[in-house]
C-alpha positions in Angstrom: 17.0 0.9 27.8 14.6 -1.3 26.0 12.5 -0.1 23.0 9.9 -1.9 20.9 8.5 -1.3 17.5 5.0 -2.5 16.5 4.6 -4.6 13.3 4.8 -8.4 12.7 7.9 -8.0 10.5 10.1 -6.0 13.0 11.9 -7.5 16.1 10.1 -6.7 19.3 13.3 -5.8 21.2 16.6 -4.6 19.8 19.5 -3.7 22.2 22.2 -3.9 19.6 21.6 -1.5 16.7 23.8 -3.4 14.3 21.9 -6.7 14.9 18.6 -4.9 14.4 19.8 -3.5 11.1 20.8 -6.9 9.9 17.5 -8.4 10.9 15.6 -5.7 9.1 17.6 -6.2 6.0 17.1 -10.0 6.0 13.4 -9.6 6.5 13.2 -7.0 3.7 15.0 -9.4 1.3 12.5 -12.1 2.3 9.6 -9.9 1.3 8.4 -9.3 4.9 8.7 -5.6 4.5 5.6 -5.6 2.3 3.5 -7.7 4.6 2.6 -11.4 4.4 1.6 -12.8 1.0 -2.1 -13.4 0.5 -3.2 -17.0 1.1 -4.1 -19.0 -2.0 -7.8 -19.1 -2.6 -10.2 -20.9 -5.0 -11.4 -18.7 -7.8 -14.6 -20.1 -9.1 -16.2 -19.6 -12.6 -19.2 -21.1 -14.2 -19.5 -21.8 -18.0 -22.6 -22.4 -20.2 -25.7 -21.6 -18.2 -27.9 -23.0 -20.8 -29.8 -26.3 -21.3 -29.3 -29.3 -23.6 -31.2 -27.4 -26.3 -29.6 -23.9 -26.1 -25.8 -23.7 -25.4 -24.5 -20.3 -24.3 -21.0 -20.1 -25.9 -19.9 -16.6 -24.9 -16.5 -16.4 -23.2 -16.1 -15.8 -19.5 -13.1 -14.9 -17.3 -11.8 -15.1 -13.8 -8.9 -13.3 -12.0 -6.4 -15.1 -9.9 -3.1 -14.8 -8.2 -0.2 -17.2 -8.8 -0.7 -20.2 -6.5 -4.5 -19.9 -6.5 -6.8 -22.6 -7.8 -9.4 -22.0 -10.5 -12.5 -24.1 -10.1 -14.4 -24.4 -13.4 -18.0 -25.7 -13.3 -20.1 -26.8 -16.2 -23.2 -24.8 -15.3 -25.3 -26.3 -18.1 -28.7 -27.4 -16.6 -28.8 -30.7 -18.4 -32.0 -32.8 -18.4 -32.0 -35.6 -15.8 -28.6 -35.3 -14.2 -25.4 -37.4 -14.1 -27.0 -40.8 -13.8 -29.2 -40.3 -16.9 -26.3 -38.8 -18.8 -24.1 -41.8 -18.1 -26.9 -44.1 -19.2 -27.1 -42.2 -22.5 -30.7 -41.2 -21.9 -30.3 -37.5 -21.4 -29.4 -34.8 -23.9 -26.8 -33.2 -21.8 -23.9 -31.0 -23.0 -20.3 -32.0 -22.1 -17.4 -29.6 -22.1 -13.7 -30.2 -22.0 -11.5 -27.2 -21.5 -7.9 -27.3 -22.8 -5.0 -24.9 -22.8 -4.9 -23.3 -26.3 -3.8 -20.3 -28.2 -6.0 -17.3 -28.0 -7.3 -17.9 -31.5 -8.2 -21.5 -30.7 -6.3 -22.9 -33.6 -4.2 -25.3 -31.6 -7.0 -27.5 -30.3 -6.2 -31.2 -30.4 -8.4 -33.6 -32.4 -11.6 -34.7 -30.6 -11.2 -38.3 -31.9 -8.1 -40.4 -32.8 -7.7 -43.6 -34.8 -8.2 -46.8 -32.8 -10.3 -50.0 -32.4 -11.1 -50.3 -36.1 -12.6 -46.8 -36.2 -12.2 -43.8 -34.0 -12.0 -43.4 -30.2 -12.2 -40.3 -27.9 -8.9 -38.6 -27.8 -7.4 -39.1 -24.2 -5.8 -35.6 -24.4 -9.3 -34.1 -24.7 -11.7 -36.3 -22.8 -9.5 -37.2 -19.8 -8.0 -34.8 -17.2 -4.3 -34.6 -18.2 -1.3 -32.4 -18.6 1.9 -32.5 -20.7 2.0 -35.1 -23.4 1.6 -34.6 -27.1 -2.0 -33.9 -27.8 -1.4 -33.3 -31.5 -0.2 -36.9 -32.1 -2.5 -39.3 -33.8 -2.6 -41.5 -30.8 -3.6 -38.6 -28.5 -1.6 -39.8 -25.5 -1.5 -37.6 -22.5 -0.7 -38.6 -18.9 -3.6 -38.7 -16.5 -3.4 -36.6 -13.4 -1.7 -36.8 -11.0 1.6 -37.2 -12.8 5.2 -37.3 -11.4 6.5 -33.8 -10.6 4.6 -30.6 -10.2 0.8 -30.9 -10.8 0.2 -27.1 -10.9 -0.3 -25.5 -14.3 2.5 -23.1 -15.2 0.7 -21.6 -18.2 3.1 -23.2 -20.8 2.4 -26.9 -21.0 -0.7 -28.7 -22.3 -3.6 -29.0 -19.8 -7.0 -30.5 -20.1 -9.8 -30.5 -17.5 -11.3 -33.6 -19.2 -14.9 -34.0 -20.0 -17.3 -32.3 -17.6 -21.0 -33.3 -17.4 -23.5 -30.7 -16.3 -22.9 -29.6 -12.7 -19.4 -31.1 -12.6 -16.3 -29.1 -11.5 -12.6 -29.4 -12.4 -9.9 -27.6 -10.5 -6.9 -26.0 -12.3 -4.2 -25.2 -9.7 -1.9 -22.3 -10.8 1.8 -22.6 -10.2 3.6 -20.1 -8.0 5.7 -19.1 -11.0 3.0 -18.8 -13.6 3.5 -15.6 -15.6 1.1 -12.8 -15.0 -1.2 -12.0 -17.9 -4.1 -13.7 -19.6 -4.1 -17.5 -20.1 -6.8 -19.0 -22.2 -8.7 -22.3 -21.8 -10.9 -23.3 -24.8 -13.5 -26.0 -24.9 -12.2 -28.6 -27.4 -15.8 -29.5 -28.3 -17.2 -25.9 -28.5 -14.3 -23.6 -29.4 -16.6 -20.6 -29.2 -16.7 -21.2 -25.5 -13.5 -20.2 -23.5 -12.3 -19.1 -20.1 -9.7 -16.3 -19.8 -7.7 -16.7 -16.6 -6.2 -13.3 -15.8 -3.2 -13.9 -13.5 -2.4 -10.8 -11.5 -0.8 -10.0 -8.2 -3.8 -7.8 -7.2 -7.1 -9.1 -8.5 -9.9 -6.5 -8.6 -12.6 -9.2 -8.9 -12.5 -11.8 -6.1 -15.3 -14.4 -6.4 -16.1 -16.1 -3.2 -14.5 -19.6 -2.9 -16.8 -22.3 -4.1 -19.2 -20.0 -6.0 -19.8 -20.6 -9.7 -21.9 -17.8 -11.1 -23.8 -18.7 -14.3 -23.2 -16.8 -17.5 -25.7 -14.3 -18.9 -28.9 -15.8 -20.5 -28.4 -17.2 -24.0 -29.6 -15.4 -27.0 -32.3 -16.8 -29.2 -31.1 -18.8 -32.2 -32.9 -18.0 -35.4 -31.6 -20.4 -38.1 -31.5 -19.1 -41.6 -33.7 -20.6 -44.3 -32.2 -23.8 -45.9 -32.7 -25.2 -49.3 -34.9 -28.2 -50.0 -33.4 -31.5 -48.8 -30.8 -29.7 -46.6 -30.6 -30.1 -42.7 -28.3 -28.0 -40.5 -26.9 -29.9 -37.6 -26.8 -27.6 -34.5 -27.1 -24.1 -36.1 -25.5 -21.2 -34.2 -25.2 -17.5 -33.7 -22.1 -15.7 -32.3 -23.1 -16.5 -28.7 -25.5 -19.4 -28.8 -25.7 -22.9 -30.4 -29.0 -24.7 -30.9 -28.6 -28.4 -30.2 -31.2 -29.5 -32.7 -31.6 -30.5 -36.3 -32.9 -27.6 -38.4 -35.5 -28.0 -39.8 -36.7 -30.8 -37.6 -39.0 -32.2 -40.4 -38.0 -32.5 -44.0 -40.4 -33.4 -46.8 -39.0 -34.9 -50.0 -40.1 -37.1 -52.9 -39.0 -40.7 -53.6 -35.6 -40.6 -55.2 -34.6 -37.3 -53.6 -31.5 -36.9 -51.5 -31.3 -35.3 -48.0 -28.0 -33.9 -46.8 -27.1 -33.1 -43.2 -24.3 -30.5 -42.6 -22.4 -30.1 -39.3 -21.7 -26.6 -38.2 -19.2 -27.0 -35.3 -16.5 -29.2 -33.7 -18.9 -30.8 -31.3 -19.5 -34.4 -32.5 -23.0 -35.3 -33.8 -24.3 -38.2 -35.8 -27.4 -39.2 -37.7 -29.0 -42.7 -37.1 -32.0 -43.9 -39.1 -33.9 -47.2 -39.2 -33.4 -48.2 -35.5 -36.1 -49.8 -33.5 -34.6 -48.1 -30.4 -32.4 -45.0 -30.4 -28.7 -46.1 -30.1 -27.1 -45.2 -26.8 -23.7 -43.6 -26.7 -22.6 -45.8 -23.8 -23.1 -48.9 -26.0 -21.2 -47.5 -29.0 -18.0 -49.0 -30.4 -15.1 -47.4 -32.3 -16.7 -48.6 -35.6 -19.8 -46.5 -34.9 -17.7 -43.4 -35.5 -17.5 -44.4 -39.2 -20.3 -44.2 -41.8 -22.4 -47.3 -42.5 -24.9 -46.8 -45.3 -25.5 -48.2 -48.9 -23.7 -46.6 -51.8 -27.0 -46.2 -53.7 -30.6 -45.4 -52.6 -31.7 -46.6 -49.2 -35.0 -48.5 -48.9 -35.4 -48.2 -45.2 -35.1 -51.9 -44.5 -31.8 -51.7 -42.5 -30.3 -49.3 -39.9 -27.8 -46.8 -41.3 -25.6 -44.2 -39.7 -23.6 -41.2 -40.6 -20.6 -41.7 -38.3 -19.3 -38.9 -36.2 -19.8 -35.6 -38.0 -17.7 -32.4 -37.3 -17.7 -29.2 -39.4 -13.9 -29.0 -39.1 -13.7 -31.9 -41.5 -11.2 -33.7 -39.1 -13.9 -35.9 -37.7 -14.1 -39.6 -38.5 -16.9 -39.1 -41.0 -16.2 -35.6 -42.2 -18.8 -32.8 -42.1 -21.7 -33.9 -44.2 -23.9 -37.0 -44.6 -26.3 -37.7 -47.5 -29.1 -40.3 -48.0 -31.1 -40.9 -51.2 -34.6 -42.3 -50.2 -35.9 -45.1 -52.4 -39.2 -45.7 -50.7 -42.0 -43.5 -49.4 -42.6 -43.4 -45.7 -41.8 -41.5 -42.5 -38.3 -41.9 -41.2 -37.3 -40.8 -37.7 -33.7 -40.2 -36.8 -31.6 -39.3 -33.7 -28.2 -38.1 -32.7 -26.3 -40.7 -30.6 -24.5 -37.9 -28.6 -27.6 -35.9 -27.9 -30.7 -38.0 -27.7 -32.8 -34.8 -27.4 -31.7 -34.1 -31.0 -34.3 -35.8 -33.2 -35.7 -35.3 -36.7 -38.0 -36.7 -39.3 -37.8 -37.2 -43.0 -41.2 -37.6 -44.8 -40.9 -39.2 -48.2 -43.9 -39.1 -50.6 
């Protein structure tokens, strides 16, 4: 007599009970008793839905299963798109997410020594995994590398620099531990993505969809003292990519000081006939170039790359004493939309 049992994980016909029992045991050990595992999917998340002027820095998160791929999109609107950004003519915001401790204290340096000045750290700006991102040379193998290319949640991982609209995929290893794994922007540590690895996600974004974060809050910079300029002031959730105040009025012989407020690199360039473009910069441009005494406005000067953390090539502040009256415009090489003016009377 023949009997059948419905279900993909049970034999359709079993004449010998002992054989049927063995098959059921083997299939249970293989996990078939619980049904087939869910197919890997792409879990999409968008970061920074602002513009080149206002940068939304609140954290976001995405849920995923082991074996899934997390697609992270820089949802910043930018100005004129990728071509303009590569030409250095648009004030776009770049992000580079790296694996880091939850407190964000283990971020690698944005710049490392090289070329007679400082160069972008390959462990931050290029897509890579493994390596020693804390070394001064910043070496990190570029993907793909020999061996597994999926992130297991333990080794170093960087998406590399993402221009507005660009997406980087982070494949999760099959054996990645469940729990929360944090990726932090090396340029804007206030911005992070929590990847919550779980066997049963309750939030399942559609593959290929990158929802933008909530609208950014309004930045209201605090009052500053005379002769002081804040570089990219911020609130807890938003950073203003601008010099504040945009215009400073001083007298001949006074000193103006620019103070950086974040890890994102900025610089101050005065006395140029044309704004310097990032794509044409050299390693030496990362270092300060200005006279020891008062500046008369006859030669171009620069601050070098400023970062509030103090580990940037030029530190966190830049000061100029103005020797001659006049109107002096300046610009940030990294963000051409960031401009300012010093009026000396």
